[in-house]
C-alpha positions as CSV (number, residue, x, y, z in Angstrom):
1,X,1.7,21.4,18.4
2,X,4.6,23.9,18.1
3,X,5.9,25.1,21.4
4,X,8.2,28.1,22.0
5,X,11.1,28.4,24.5
6,X,11.2,30.5,27.6
7,X,10.5,30.3,31.3
8,X,7.0,28.9,30.7
9,X,7.7,26.7,27.7
10,X,6.2,23.6,29.4
11,X,2.9,25.4,30.2
12,X,-0.2,25.1,28.1
13,X,-3.0,27.7,28.7
14,X,-6.6,27.4,27.4
15,X,-7.9,31.0,26.9
16,X,-11.7,31.1,27.0
17,X,-11.7,34.8,27.8
18,X,-13.4,37.6,25.9
19,X,-12.4,41.2,25.2
20,X,-9.7,42.3,27.8
21,X,-9.0,40.7,31.2
22,X,-8.8,37.0,30.3
23,X,-7.0,37.4,27.0
24,X,-4.6,39.9,28.6
25,X,-3.8,37.4,31.4
26,X,-3.1,34.7,28.8
27,X,-1.1,37.0,26.7
28,X,1.2,37.8,29.7
29,X,1.8,34.1,30.2
30,X,2.4,33.6,26.4
31,X,5.0,36.4,26.4
32,X,6.9,34.3,29.0
33,X,6.9,31.3,26.9
34,X,3.6,29.5,27.6
35,X,1.6,27.9,24.7
36,X,-1.8,29.7,24.5
37,X,-4.7,28.1,22.8
38,X,-7.5,30.6,22.3
39,X,-10.9,28.8,22.5
40,X,-13.4,30.9,20.6
41,X,-17.2,30.8,20.1
42,X,-18.2,30.1,16.5
43,X,-18.5,33.9,15.8
44,X,-15.2,34.5,17.5
45,X,-14.1,36.6,20.5
46,X,-16.2,39.7,20.8
47,X,-13.0,41.7,20.3
48,X,-12.8,40.5,16.7
49,X,-16.2,42.2,16.1
50,X,-14.7,45.5,17.4
51,X,-11.9,45.4,14.8
52,X,-8.8,43.6,13.8
53,X,-6.5,45.9,15.9
54,X,-8.6,45.5,19.0
55,X,-8.4,41.7,18.7
56,X,-4.7,41.8,17.9
57,X,-3.7,43.7,21.0
58,X,-4.0,40.7,23.3
59,X,-4.0,37.7,21.0
60,X,-0.8,37.7,19.0
61,X,1.1,34.4,19.1
62,X,-1.9,32.4,20.2
63,X,-3.5,29.5,18.4
64,X,-7.2,29.5,17.7
65,X,-9.9,26.8,17.7
66,X,-13.7,27.3,17.6
67,X,-15.9,25.3,20.0
68,X,-19.7,25.6,20.4
69,X,-20.5,24.7,24.0
70,X,-24.1,24.1,23.2
71,X,-22.9,20.9,21.5
72,X,-22.0,17.8,23.5
73,X,-19.2,17.0,21.0
74,X,-17.5,20.4,21.5
75,X,-17.8,20.2,25.3
76,X,-16.1,16.8,25.1
77,X,-13.4,18.4,23.0
78,X,-12.8,21.0,25.6
79,X,-12.4,18.4,28.3
80,X,-10.0,16.6,26.0
81,X,-7.9,19.8,25.7
82,X,-8.1,20.4,29.4
83,X,-6.8,16.9,30.1
84,X,-3.5,17.9,28.4
85,X,-3.3,21.5,29.6
86,X,-2.1,23.2,32.7
87,X,-4.4,26.2,32.9
88,X,-7.8,27.3,31.8
89,X,-8.8,31.0,31.9
90,X,-12.4,31.9,31.5
91,X,-14.5,35.1,31.8
92,X,-18.1,34.0,31.8
93,X,-20.5,35.1,34.5
94,X,-20.5,32.9,37.6
95,X,-22.5,29.7,37.0
96,X,-22.2,29.6,33.3
97,X,-19.4,27.1,33.2
98,X,-21.3,24.8,35.6
99,X,-24.5,25.0,33.5
100,X,-22.4,23.8,30.5
101,X,-21.0,20.9,32.5
102,X,-17.5,22.5,32.4
103,X,-17.0,23.7,36.0
104,X,-13.9,23.1,38.0
105,X,-15.1,19.8,39.4
106,X,-15.6,18.4,35.9
107,X,-12.3,19.8,34.6
108,X,-10.5,18.3,37.6
109,X,-11.9,14.9,36.8
110,X,-10.3,15.2,33.4
111,X,-7.1,16.6,34.8
112,X,-6.5,16.7,38.6
113,X,-3.6,19.1,38.1
114,X,-5.4,21.8,36.1
115,X,-5.7,25.3,37.4
116,X,-8.9,27.0,36.4
117,X,-8.9,30.8,36.7
118,X,-12.3,32.5,36.6
119,X,-12.2,36.2,36.0
120,X,-15.5,38.0,36.6
121,X,-16.6,41.4,37.5
122,X,-17.6,40.8,41.1
123,X,-16.4,37.2,41.8
124,X,-18.1,33.9,42.1
125,X,-19.9,34.7,45.3
126,X,-21.5,37.7,47.0
127,X,-24.5,39.9,46.4
128,X,-23.1,41.5,43.2
129,X,-21.9,38.2,41.7
130,X,-24.5,38.2,38.9
131,X,-24.3,41.9,38.2
132,X,-23.1,43.0,34.8
133,X,-20.2,45.5,34.8
134,X,-17.4,47.1,32.9
135,X,-14.3,49.1,33.9
136,X,-16.1,52.3,34.7
137,X,-18.4,50.5,37.1
138,X,-15.6,48.8,39.1
139,X,-13.8,52.1,39.3
140,X,-16.9,53.7,40.8
141,X,-17.5,51.0,43.4
142,X,-13.8,50.6,44.4
143,X,-13.5,54.2,45.6
144,X,-11.3,55.3,42.7
145,X,-13.0,58.6,42.4
146,X,-13.4,59.0,46.2
147,X,-9.7,59.8,46.5
148,X,-8.7,63.2,45.2
149,X,-5.3,63.6,43.6
150,X,-5.0,67.3,42.8
151,X,-5.7,70.6,44.5
152,X,-8.2,71.4,41.7
153,X,-9.5,67.9,41.6
154,X,-11.9,66.9,38.8
155,X,-13.7,63.6,38.1
156,X,-12.1,62.3,34.9
157,X,-12.3,58.9,33.4
158,X,-8.9,57.0,33.1
159,X,-7.5,56.8,29.7
160,X,-7.1,53.0,29.8
161,X,-9.1,50.1,31.3
162,X,-7.4,50.3,34.6
163,X,-9.5,47.7,36.5
164,X,-9.2,45.1,33.7
165,X,-5.4,45.4,33.7
166,X,-5.3,45.3,37.5
167,X,-7.3,42.1,37.6
168,X,-5.3,40.5,34.8
169,X,-2.0,41.1,36.5
170,X,-3.3,39.6,39.8
171,X,-4.7,36.7,37.8
172,X,-1.4,35.9,36.0
173,X,0.5,36.1,39.3
174,X,-2.0,33.8,41.0
175,X,-1.9,31.3,38.1
176,X,1.9,31.0,38.4
177,X,1.6,30.4,42.1
178,X,-1.2,27.8,41.7
179,X,0.7,26.0,38.8
180,X,3.8,25.7,41.0
181,X,1.8,24.3,43.8
182,X,0.0,21.8,41.5
183,X,3.4,20.5,40.2
184,X,4.4,19.7,43.7
185,X,1.1,18.5,45.1
186,X,-0.4,17.0,42.0
187,X,-3.7,18.8,42.6
188,X,-4.8,22.0,40.9
189,X,-7.3,24.5,42.1
190,X,-10.0,27.0,41.1
191,X,-8.9,30.7,41.3
192,X,-11.8,33.2,41.8
193,X,-10.5,36.6,40.4
194,X,-12.9,39.5,40.9
195,X,-12.1,42.6,39.0
196,X,-13.8,44.7,41.7
197,X,-11.8,42.9,44.4
198,X,-8.5,43.5,42.7
199,X,-9.1,47.2,42.2
200,X,-10.5,47.6,45.7
201,X,-7.3,46.1,47.1
202,X,-5.3,48.7,45.2
203,X,-7.4,51.5,46.5
204,X,-7.6,50.3,50.1
205,X,-4.5,52.1,51.5
206,X,-5.6,55.4,50.0
207,X,-9.1,55.0,51.3
208,X,-7.9,54.1,54.7
209,X,-5.8,57.2,54.9
210,X,-8.9,59.4,54.1
211,X,-10.8,57.8,56.9
212,X,-8.2,58.9,59.5
213,X,-8.3,62.0,61.7
214,X,-7.4,64.3,58.8
215,X,-10.7,63.6,57.1
216,X,-11.4,63.8,53.4
217,X,-11.0,67.5,52.8
218,X,-8.3,68.3,50.2
219,X,-6.7,70.8,52.5
220,X,-6.1,68.1,55.1
221,X,-4.8,65.4,52.8
222,X,-1.0,65.3,52.6
223,X,-0.9,63.3,49.4
224,X,-2.6,66.1,47.6
225,X,0.3,68.4,46.9
226,X,0.5,71.8,45.3
227,X,3.8,71.1,43.5
228,X,3.2,67.5,42.6
229,X,0.7,68.0,39.7
230,X,0.1,68.6,36.0
231,X,0.3,72.1,34.7
232,X,-0.8,73.7,31.5
233,X,1.6,75.8,29.4
234,X,1.0,78.8,27.3
235,X,0.8,76.8,24.1
236,X,-1.9,74.5,25.4
237,X,0.5,71.7,26.2
238,X,1.1,70.3,29.7
239,X,4.0,69.3,31.9
240,X,4.1,67.0,35.0
241,X,6.0,67.9,38.1
242,X,6.7,65.1,40.6
243,X,8.1,67.2,43.5
244,X,8.2,65.2,46.7
245,X,11.6,65.3,48.3
246,X,12.9,68.6,49.7
247,X,16.0,68.4,47.5
248,X,13.8,68.4,44.4
249,X,11.9,71.4,45.7
250,X,15.2,73.3,46.2
251,X,16.3,72.4,42.7
252,X,13.0,73.6,41.3
253,X,13.3,76.9,43.1
254,X,16.8,77.4,41.6
255,X,15.5,76.6,38.2
256,X,12.5,79.0,38.5
257,X,14.4,81.8,40.4
258,X,14.4,84.2,37.5
259,X,10.7,83.6,36.6
260,X,9.3,83.3,40.2
261,X,11.6,84.4,43.0
262,X,8.5,84.2,45.4
263,X,9.0,80.5,45.6
264,X,12.0,81.0,47.9
265,X,9.7,82.5,50.6
266,X,10.2,81.1,54.1
267,X,6.7,79.6,54.1
268,X,7.7,77.2,51.3
269,X,10.9,76.0,52.7
270,X,9.4,72.8,54.1
271,X,6.8,70.4,52.9
272,X,4.6,71.2,55.8
273,X,4.7,74.9,54.9
274,X,3.8,74.2,51.3
275,X,0.9,71.9,52.3
276,X,-0.4,74.6,54.6
277,X,-0.6,77.1,51.7
278,X,-1.3,74.5,49.0
279,X,-4.1,76.3,47.2
280,X,-2.2,79.6,46.9
281,X,1.0,77.9,45.9
282,X,-0.8,75.7,43.3
283,X,-2.4,78.8,41.8
284,X,1.0,80.5,41.7
285,X,2.6,77.6,39.9
286,X,-0.3,77.3,37.5
287,X,0.0,81.0,36.5
288,X,3.7,80.7,36.1
289,X,3.7,77.7,33.8
290,X,0.8,79.1,31.8
291,X,3.0,82.2,31.0
292,X,5.5,80.3,28.8
293,X,5.5,77.5,26.2
294,X,6.4,73.9,26.9
295,X,9.6,74.4,24.9
296,X,10.6,77.2,27.1
297,X,10.1,75.2,30.3
298,X,11.9,72.3,28.7
299,X,14.9,74.6,28.3
300,X,14.6,75.8,31.9
301,X,14.6,72.2,33.3
302,X,17.1,70.7,30.9
303,X,20.1,69.2,32.7
304,X,18.6,69.8,36.2
305,X,17.9,67.1,38.7
306,X,14.1,67.7,38.8
307,X,11.4,65.0,38.4
308,X,9.5,66.6,35.5
309,X,8.2,65.4,32.2
310,X,6.3,66.8,29.2
311,X,2.9,65.3,28.8
312,X,3.4,63.6,25.5
313,X,0.8,63.4,22.7
314,X,-0.3,60.0,21.3
315,X,2.0,60.6,18.3
316,X,5.0,61.3,20.4
317,X,5.1,58.4,22.9
318,X,6.5,55.7,20.6
319,X,9.2,58.1,19.2
320,X,10.5,58.9,22.6
321,X,14.2,57.9,22.5
322,X,14.0,56.0,25.8
323,X,11.0,54.0,24.6
324,X,12.9,53.1,21.5
325,X,16.1,52.2,23.4
326,X,14.2,50.0,25.8
327,X,12.4,48.1,23.0
328,X,9.0,48.3,24.6
329,X,7.2,48.3,21.3
330,X,7.8,47.0,17.8
331,X,6.0,47.8,14.6
332,X,4.3,44.9,12.9
333,X,2.6,44.8,9.4
334,X,-0.9,44.9,11.0
335,X,-0.2,47.2,13.9
336,X,1.8,47.6,17.1
337,X,3.2,44.8,19.2
338,X,4.1,45.4,22.9
339,X,6.9,43.4,24.5
340,X,6.8,42.0,28.0
341,X,7.9,45.1,29.9
342,X,10.2,43.4,32.4
343,X,13.8,42.9,31.3
344,X,15.3,39.5,32.3
345,X,19.0,38.9,32.3
346,X,18.3,35.8,30.3
347,X,16.6,36.4,26.9
348,X,12.8,35.9,26.7
349,X,11.5,33.8,23.7
350,X,10.7,35.7,20.6
351,X,6.9,35.6,20.5
352,X,5.2,35.1,17.1
353,X,3.7,38.4,15.8
354,X,1.0,36.6,13.9
355,X,-2.6,37.1,14.9
356,X,-4.5,33.8,14.7
357,X,-7.3,33.4,12.2
358,X,-10.6,32.3,13.7
359,X,-10.4,28.5,14.1
360,X,-7.1,28.6,12.2
361,X,-5.3,26.0,14.2
362,X,-8.1,23.4,14.7
363,X,-6.4,20.4,13.0
364,X,-3.1,21.0,14.8
365,X,-4.7,21.5,18.2
366,X,-7.0,18.4,17.9
367,X,-4.0,16.3,16.8
368,X,-2.1,17.4,19.9
369,X,-5.1,16.8,22.2
370,X,-5.5,13.2,21.0
371,X,-1.8,12.4,20.9
372,X,-0.2,9.8,23.1
373,X,2.1,10.3,26.1
374,X,2.2,12.8,28.9
375,X,1.2,16.4,28.6
């Protein structure tokens, strides 16, 4: 079986995941050089049924084999693959792998060093363990919408599957730690990754701050700022201001002096003063930015040391000169490919852009699994 180079070139990952969290976890490891074998049900990953582009997002460069776990022969084949692999990622509901005779205890009998990573909505234990869920449910239960972020706060759904990505990143990090330990100790382990747990851990500091003496009222929350917000412009576009440090406020006042000299009022000289009058100041800024086009404000801010940005449309992001310079994305014949977003001083392996055909690598994978010698 062909292996790539890179930091994880000796790592073999079995990806039994569906849709987003598991496949994204395995994709991250693959981008760092791991060999990823996508183990699919006979009808394929559910993502295939949602369209070729949906499947391609997280499965480029992987190899595919179909196994039907209702068949004894295919369960034996998975154990054979596990015997020569380092990691198995799965996303079934808790208890499903055990009912198929493929739980961690059985996998460890085939390979004591294997790391099994189970990614589920609410974890392997607890009162919600068997509850179904998707991104929007985990956001609701983790307190995501309990923490206001704007003076005029509204409940809006995130534009990406935030909880899925949160869990996948924690899973990839935990896998690398567990694999490193297994190489030293000779014993793997079972990682229980709860999507809800991961997002709750992200939200905990913000929730704790709201439970303090200040309470949950927007007027009392210091992280809800009148000048750190998104503002609509006269042409229906938006700009984002990230004013936090006093130096940036001063620079903003200088830039807007001609359009709004009121910003230099004594009340607004300090962060505390601006927070004390946050609603009125936010309204003033909203009215100001709504009076001119985005192009106008871009001209006002150009060359100034102010943390601002235009809110780009979907057709502008990939053409941004910085995105192109950094090589974050590349065009492929069947769609967009995203690179690993961390720059290493040593080059990362060039990951294959091809999307695997369903069961397209069966012969090669089975030959590798039955081959002689160490993994």
